[in-house]
LOBANU-633103 format. One record per residue: residue in one letter; y, z, x of N, C-alpha, C, O in turn. Coordinates in steps of 0.001 Angstrom, whole numbers, plus 500000, padded with zeros to 6 digits. Example, Ala and Ser with C-alpha at 12.3 -4.5 7.8 and 13.67 -1.06 7.14 Angstrom:
BEGIN
A494310507800513190495500507800512300496700507800513200496681508465514236S497750507080512850498940507140513670500030507870512900501138508039513409
END
This chain:
BEGIN
M206474127295342408206532126775341207206643127950340236206030128951340606P207349128053338974207567129068338307206447129058337102205944128037336634P206235130063336803204844129572335711205566129139334464206769129200334210L204358128595333596204953127776332230204778128841331177203623129142330878I205889129510330516205624130258329490205798129756328228206770129018328064V205134129970327366205020129413325907204923130509324754204102131424324684G205919130214323897205740131431322574204833130790321662204856129596321364I203938131761321189202937131662320187202901132059319082203149133260319185R202722131781317881202817132351316500201484132464315779200856131465315427F201039133801315555199698133601315039199779133676313277198698133623312689A200825133776312599201247133962311283202259132652311408202864132170312366Q202153132226309742202959131008309632204514131645309541205368130944310084V204916132721309002206247133509309320205857134859310273205948135964309738G205428134765311670205323135666312355205968135971313706206697135135314241K205740137020314200206439137434315432205794136142316556204760135500316369I206663136024317629206476135013318575206170135955319717206964136819320090Y204905135734320286204504136305321771204461135467322728203791134458322506H204996135563323794204842134995325278203651134951326023203107135970326450F203188133718326209201612133734327245202066132998328412203102132334328417D201136133144329579201223132251330698200360131127330374199172131256330080A201195129647330455200047128314330381200087127790331381200294126577331348S199927128384332568200357127786334048198889126848333861198938125619333831A197908127427333772196539126748333878196291125730332540195173125350332195V197424125402331930196863124000330859198455123350330942199076123056329920P198912123204332086200269122410332001200573121524330956201728121353330566E199459120872330415199454119729329249199876120096328119200259119241327320I199903121534327778200133121823326509201560121829326351202420122073327198K201716121444324827202881121392324428203284121772322777202395121713321928V204529122119322442205052122371321121204355121961320113204366120731320087G203460122639318858202945121813317882201298122045318269200389121896317453D201095122495319883199245122391320000199007123846319321199882124658319022H197574123976319150197132125207319129196402125927320502195764125250321308A196543127011320604195694127540321928194982128737321545195341129409320578I193921129051322315193237130426322354193812131387323265193868131076324455V194288132615322846194603133391324025193955135000323482193816135524322377E193688135388324790193426136961324409194165137756324381194967137884325307T194160138756323074195388139753322685194370141052322719193156141185322874S195688142108322452194770143351321967194076143722321014193618144852320846R193944142701320262192851142543319037192284141338319042192186140570318085G191870141167320253190425139904320162191228138815320598192446138744320760K190221137886320774190727136733320736191367135990319910190718135968318864Q192442135274319811193410134761318610193526133127319039193437132645320168L193767132405317681194283131081317867195576131316317440195747132116316521G196638130682318019198012130749317603198568129257317559197847128362318000E199456129047317195200316127745317289201576127803318407202234128841318478V201807126971319041202551127019320332204029126498319536204144125359319085V205023127449319463206419126668318744207831126716319814208949126322319481Q207528127201320937208552126705321853207561127144323407206481127675323666I208802126493324200208437126440325550209801127188326056210940126797325801I209435128420326877210466129165327527211307128786328628210891129260329685S212324128110328741212807127434329827213068128640330925212626128546332070D213829129788330471214007130668331523213598132093331171214367132886330627P211999132448331607211644133427331145211795134820331984211478134964333164V212234135611331300212191137145331763210565138044331969210129138522330921P209942138205332901208774138602333019208914140230332655209813140963333068P207704140651331701207596141715331232207322142499332333207106141977333427P207300144031332123206701144973333248205157144683333627204607144797334722E204636144277332397203054144362332529202707143050332907201510142792333031G203545142186333109203317140561333042202646139996331825202300140645330838W202479138457332057202221137678330854200614137632330637200044137514331722K199655137698329442198509137032329378198410135621329706199407134916329553P197550135228330050197153133893330303196459133092329046195481133472328403V197222131881328862196341131092327478195272130491328234195362129765329223E194383130843327707192849130491327850192543128814327927191927128238328823R193144128224326748192710126471326709193519126705325552193969127683324954I193549125106325421194068124398324024192984124270323155191819123984323432A193634124580321770192200124606320863191859123170320617192522122186320944T190666123217319960189608121914319887189593121897318333189726123010317823P189469120946317565189143120527316362188075121467315767188080121870314603R187116121779316750186109122653316062186673124176316243185830124902315717D187457124756316625188122125754317002188898126240315695188997127359315192L189426124961315315190327125089314001189524125402313017189770126365312290V188503124669312864187461124648311780186979125987311531187044126579310454L186417126480312774185942127773312901187085128917312274186699129847311565R188394128743312595189293129783312245189739129644310784190408130488310187R189354128646310344189696128009308809188447128761307937188508129034306738M187418129000308745186109129231308010185838131188307636185315131858306746W186676131476309139186880132847308806187734133261308256187561134420307878M189164132576307879190046132879306760189463132905305631189568133948304986Q188722131835305090188203131727303731187453133134303625187705133669302545K186670133825304373185987135072304148187008136164304260186522137293304323E188120136091304294189208137432304470189129137736303192188617138835302979L189538136996302056189589137388300447188513138009300250188580139208299978E187303137381300332185785138294299996185811139752300583185525140692299841A186186139984302041186047141214302729187072141986301990186665143019301461M188366141676301846189365142355301372188876142980299737189094144125299340I188290142063299091187706142582297491186531143915297670186325144988297104A185923143134298810184746144396299014185247145520299391184825146599298974C186235145389300250186935146823300942187831147684299501187804148912299426R188383147045298724188903147616297795187974148386296613188293149426296037E186553147482296370186032148300295565185195149393296110184568150171295391R185208149436297675184276150660298130185530151679298088185176152854297987A186728151495298138188113152237298189187741152899297004187750154106297242A187402152662295780187667152982294524186358153782293827186324154590292899Q185265153195294694184134154097294547184178155509295408183630156558295068L184874155313296470185152156747297038186278157461296979186572158275297855N187213157156295653187995157566294951189326157977296097189836159092296208L189612157009296702190623157157297721192024156722297049192551155610297085R192467157864296446194127157645295468194993157373296683194795157703297853G195856156792296219196843156388297001197007155332298151198048155031298734V195717154828298348195389154183299203195089152368298666194248152000297846K196017151542299390195841150355298754195417149375299690196015149241300758I194392148648299368193827147641300524194657146070300422194482145241299529V195452145962301425196583144699300859195909143486301673196045142392301126A195339143495302655194484142341303397193772142530304327193801143493305092A192829141321304348191795141713305445191966140164306554192236139000306257E191690140775307788191753139507308749191143139700309686191214140797310240F190178138485310269189329138360311048189814137556312208190297136436312046S189657138262313671189878137253314667189372135936314763188426135531314088F189982135277315579189696133903315462188095133711315715187551132677315329D187310134803316416185588133977316656184881135129315877183725135456316145G185783135864314689185078136625313559184494138172314242183921139035313576T184812138264315777184008139335316389185339140653316022185246141662316721R186259140628315195187264141400315030187194141505313486186873140418313005L187436142677312359187545142428311211188722143596310794188297144751310743A189858143429310557190833144393310645191117144350308807191062143357308081F191450145909308389191889145793306967193378146319307191193516146937308247M194352146212306516195627146516306143195836147057304844195612146531303754Y196375148374305158196659149075303935197618149772303907198062150069305017S198302150295302762199258151111302476198979152272301925198051152228301117A199743153857302185199306154699301679200575155362300814201614155608301427D200487155632299457201390156300298831201851157692299415203014158077299289T201036158308299956201539159891300825201962159502301973201695158335302259E202606160181302812202852160563304293201795161195304809201505161041305995E201090161979303998200140162680304736198787161731305106198421160788304406K198178162136306244196999161605307049195919161698305723195445162655305110V195772160208305593194057159964304713193046159702305342193075158722306086D191789160537305229190866160562305832190030159310305218189564159270304079L189932158235306268189323156786306251187948156550306895187312155501306995K187664157743307291186431157406308005184923156726307351184170155875307824S184867157486306102183857156748305506184039155421304749183092154738304360L185041155185304613185303153779304278184986152568305462184317151535305420R185860153266306606185628152250307855184027152190308028183642151094308434Q183004153155307802181972153322308477181143152486307570180130151980308052D181542152193305856181138151480305409181052150145305283180070149499304918M182323149677305660182562148409305770182195147717307172182273146545307541Q181737148971307853180965148222309340179708148077309052179076147290309756K179010148778307964177792148492307780177591146724307027176779145845307315Q178538146742306157178471145455305364178934144191306294178767143019305959Y179512144596307454179950143435308251179750143878309694180630144201310491P178263143829309913177806144480311513178036143530312219177638143853313338Q178555142261312256178660141338313248180143141445313609180538140404314133A181036142339313494182412142378313743182860143773313721182449144596312903Q183715144016314642184314145776315116185309145653313737186216144820313716V185067146505312662185808146822311773187081147831312341186810148475313354E188287147985311822189107148680311944190346148817310645190652147853309944L190807149852310534191591150023309257193082150349309941193236151170310845R194108149584309366195362149578309747196641149550309116197151148511308696Q197197150741309039198225151105308087199523150291308607199958150084309739I200032149852307115201187149322307397202601149728306517202280150444305568G203898149502306560204867150156305865204982149176304680204431148077304622P205769149726303755206061148871302331206832147725302917206412146798302224R207772147153303829207994146051304312206933144930304407206942143839303836D205983145466305289205130144748305534204333144437304660203835143312304689V204016145312303696203121145017302473203783143670301708203123142710301309A205257143826301598206014142975300560205844141755301399205453140766300778K206051141614302659205828140348303268204503139395303214204435138166303238L203387140464303125202075139859303320201783139310301608201397138182301304L202070140390300688202027139866299446202880138447298785202449137570298038G204230138625299383204919137357298915205583137743297548205684138898297132G205985136705296962206338136828295424208064136574295509208745136359296512M208451136676294201210218136269294310210773137926294530210184138975294271G211903137733295008212453138269295802213609139336294837213855138733293793A214282140554294879215125140881293952216005140302293518216365140471292353C216595139454294349217900138864294134217524137500293139218416136890292548G216155137141293053215881135952292335215315134666292794214875133738292116L215433134821294384214959133932294902213260133797294999212634134843295171E212438132382294877211563132282294235210162133070295410209082133566295092T210833132876296855210028133917297725210802134492298491211746133881298992R210558135828298749211241136937299561211423136321300967210662135518301507C212867136978301594212996136334302720212131137050303570212032136399304610C211433138117303626210607138667304535209323137487304605208737137319305674S209052136915303718207828136042303448208320134417303830207601133439304037R209454134497303836209817132999304224210490132639305568210352131514306049F211281133686306220211813133211307564211902134675308602211898134672309833L211978135821307738211739136998308804210828137227309683209687137174309223T210901137431310642209523137668311937209420138846312160208288139312312295E210762139826312282210688141002312458211776141725311403212584141066310748F211667143140311346212581143443310405213685144593311391213448145194312438S214760144562310641215947145139311342216044146412310647215464146626309582P216905147402311353216857148648310856218392148383309684219370147666309898V218086149289308422219096148841307430219533150337307127218732151271307083S220596150426306969221395151782306406222408151543305249222954150450305102I222646152649304404223370152679303457225148152169303812225933151651303017K225402152560305370226604152280305824227076150767305407228149150382304943M225814150010305760226156148439305625226601147977304193227458147163303848A225939148579303639226339148433301838227938148853301590228850148178301113K227931150045302030229542150332301796230367149713302586231537149797302212E230156149000303738231186148010304356231214146806303624232280146216303450Q230224146416303212230405145148302488231031145180300795231285144177300128G231176146525300379231906146525299334230613146572298026230823146406296824I229590146781298529228349146649297466228205147852296628228322148958297157S227978147744295454227625148731294620226280149489295286225359148779295689L226194150935295388225289151705295938224160152155295069223216152850295446T224390151601293648223325151995292624222174151263293124222165150099293526P220989152260293036219470151598293577219185150228292940218311149785293685E219388149402292100219155148322291373219827147072292749219368146004293153E220919147763293080221925146762293756221295146543295119221065145397295507I221033147522295799220851147591297099218879147567297538218425147039298553T218166148174296619216725148087296779215912146800296657216041146006295726G215135146675297591214095145300297419212947145750296759212753146898296358M212169144756296663210752144866295958210091145835296597209443146669295965C210162145842297739209437146935298684209805148373298376209156149333298791G210766148446297706211234149956297526212372150519298591212912151612298420R212666149673299681213534150153300852214908149310300590215053148533299646L215797149566301485217191148934301556216745147338301693215801147068302436R217350146412301056217363145187301357217483144677302356218455145230302871C217013143741303187216762143300304217218116142557304368218532142490305524C218870141991303403219707141161303449221282141801303759222269141164304127L221199142960303544222025143993303585222791143767305218223953144057305501V221743143164306145221962143031307735222658142091307768223697142359308372Y222600140584307236222964139312307140224411139022307725224674138327308707E225619139968306597226917139465306911227520140842307607228706140972307910Y226358141983307833227501143182308103228176143068309200229335143483309182E227671142517310358229148142310311612230001141639311143231157141935311444Q229820140770310457231119139704310096232026140688309168233233140753309400Y231515141362308243232241142435307607233042143330308433234252143517308304A232256143879309308233062145247310279233722144489311150234530145242311694A233847143215311665234739142498312625236013142322311629237158142598311985A235734141915310559237044141275309757237597142600309394238771142737309738R236988143750308706237997145108308775238560145634309589239296146581309311K238413145231310754239201145812312001240573145291312128241516145850312687E240561143776311345242084143382311512242821143273310344243851142619310181L242030144186309276242763144468307961243305145977308190242934146868308953P244420145897307139244639147415306695243796148096305911243248147649304904K243660149418306460242719150314305218243528150765303718244680150807303284K242470150993303364242757151079301616243737152623301428243242153667301852N244835152634300907245968153601300616247153153340301981248142154072301930K247093152540302932247919152589304119249047151917303133248713151423302056W250509151939303619251371151092303134251770149969303858251961150229305046V251911149104303621252405147590304506253446147144304004253885147480302904I254187145952305129255212145253304553255228144206304012255616143439304893T255002143439302806254815142332302500256212141545302036257245142091301649P255886139670302225256965139097301723257602139525300182258489138870299633L257145140414299759257739140689298345258517142597298463259211143213297654G257987142986299804258470144354299914257536145135300302256476144574300576E257595146605300452256864147398300906255840147797299203256115147941298012G254501147836300151253410148524299144252345149026299774252266149075301001K251257149525298806250278150216299412249159149260298858249064148588297831V248244149496300091246944148616299847245823149197299009245323150292299266V245433148408297969244443149157297170243019148530297269242012149153296931D242995147064297827241648146664298385241911145467299293242978144865299410V240835145239299874240706144385300918239216143053300485238100143276300016N239773141930300839238833140956300583238167140642302237238435139521302671P237514141357302955237151140943304429236971139251304775237717138527305434L235922138982304196235566137579304192236973136146304630237192135236305429Q237586136867303388238653135645303228239875136351303844240999135969303518M239717137343304701241056137984304971242362138354304179243519138406304597L241890138584302988243024138877301696243254140369301411242241141068301435V244502141003301129244635142128300828245320142241299735246281141481299622R245038143181298659245742143353297429246374144615297697245802145597298169V247927144515297279248950145343297385249367145638296092249434144829295167A249667146916296051250382147634294555251976147664295114252416148473295932L252529146862294633254188147084294716254785147624293854254602147421292654P255588148392294336256628149111293074257459148036292441258226147278293033E257089148090290597258037147440290138257282146097289979257870145308289239L256331145737290407255807144389290477254295144270290270253734143197290047G253680145450290362252189145412290053251545145221291580251950145536292699E250225144488291037249741144259292142249330142527292602248867141714291801R249594142273293895249580141159294244248871140936295368248506141897296046E248606139787295691247440139424296893247987138604298051248785137684297870F247613138901299037248263138499300245247358138174301545246427138951301754H247553137070302457246878136807303371247066137798304542248250138112304661R246358138303305318246278139359306515247867138745307168248822139518307243D247993137162307645248884136883308532250419137176307445251447137156308121E250571137342306449251647137467305364251930138930305783252944139310305196L251372139960306640251769141174306176252101141712307470251694141219308522E253015142958307367253294143679308738253155144823308560253602145223307484P252455145941309544252392147272309554253607147788309097254711147294309325W253346148923308364254496149955307827254927150895309112254150151585309771D255963150796309260256431151918310630256891153257309864257933153177309214E256281154336309885256354155401309146257756156258309966258403157094309335L258064155938311317259011156616311845260358156008311170261262156754310792E260422154559311046261412153758310479261809154398309078262964154544308677A260741154724308461260633154667307051261253156542307054261949156867306092L261049157260307778261556158414307825263214158395308249264197158969307781R263019157480309326265020157113309615265787156950308440266784157636308214R265245155821307469265908155295306482266034156924305316267147157224304884K264973157674305002265122158613304247266283159567304804267043160237304106A266266159498306119267378160651306304268556160219306449269442161073306483A268842159146306547269936158348306145270520157677304911271491156928304803A269776158085304129270115157927302712270958159307302015270637160462302294P271889159014301231272679159754300568271549160653299785270615160179299139C271857162193299997270958163068299074271541162950297643272653162642297215E270107163391296934270335162683295536271479163987294695272209163767293728N271333165154295349271934166202294582273494166443295227274225167112294497C274056166000296443275043166442296768275509165008297470276410165300298256G275322163947297496275525162696297912275930162801299411276523161813299843K275716163824300278275599163802301698274441163177302138273500163006301363K274393162695303694273474162191304412272295163205304617272776164337304665N271239163219304726270203164407304955270399164694306576270568163689307267G270391165806307150270626166061308275269730165772309273270052165203310316N268420166203308954266973166113309715266848164760309974265800164296309524T267614163912310589267321162535311123266237162768312320266526163546313229P265247162228312313263949162173313282264571161438314575265561160706314603T263897161750315428263922161227317013262918160387317205261930160527316485S262934159286318251261700158682318776261164159326320013260135158898320536
END
């Protein structure tokens, strides 16, 4: 009998992790479960049942049990203490004069045996936080304290707030469970202005939304002629000056007619060899004779 694999999420908009729930076959989507992770025991919500799981090299960790109402109350209690712990850590960091270090959040494990402080640093150089960790360990002796550095995108996800585009909630805090690589090439492919205000998010990095339509633009551009290429339109030959990939429209500059817009299906590629033949067959403007250098195929 194949194992019962479930997807569990530990944060409202967080990555989904897979666990073996064979020991609790009655488990279903919407239940909360207790599992052992690399960060101690955690309580998460079952969000999916994996029908055709691919086993990882290290195998799946088991689901210990379905959470009880008491477990949910216990988790809520520790969550209420996280804000207090974060404020205490910020105060101690200020007393130690740790410039450039920002304590972003605090997180207790399900049973309160672990306490992690998430922080960001303005400098790429390694910051010595040994004294801060020791002081927080003394203040919270019942938990194993650790300091975990996170990147600018993760900071924006945790803090939430309005996006650079004007949405009330940033994409990272709303539905993105993980971050995809973003490059300047994606902005260029979509014809977006490369000014920092246009392509930079609130985290100071390239906006995650540059990835959303990139593949569609890239695929559409492959079917469209490139800028400065000559094409044949219903109104004659012209040079491509701009393209609209999503609508498959091409703006063409036509001699004596100016710029006109055509759909991709209305255009034909400009045969350079045929154009050379026409030029060779045309009378010379100076002597009236045909050009002698007629190209061959």
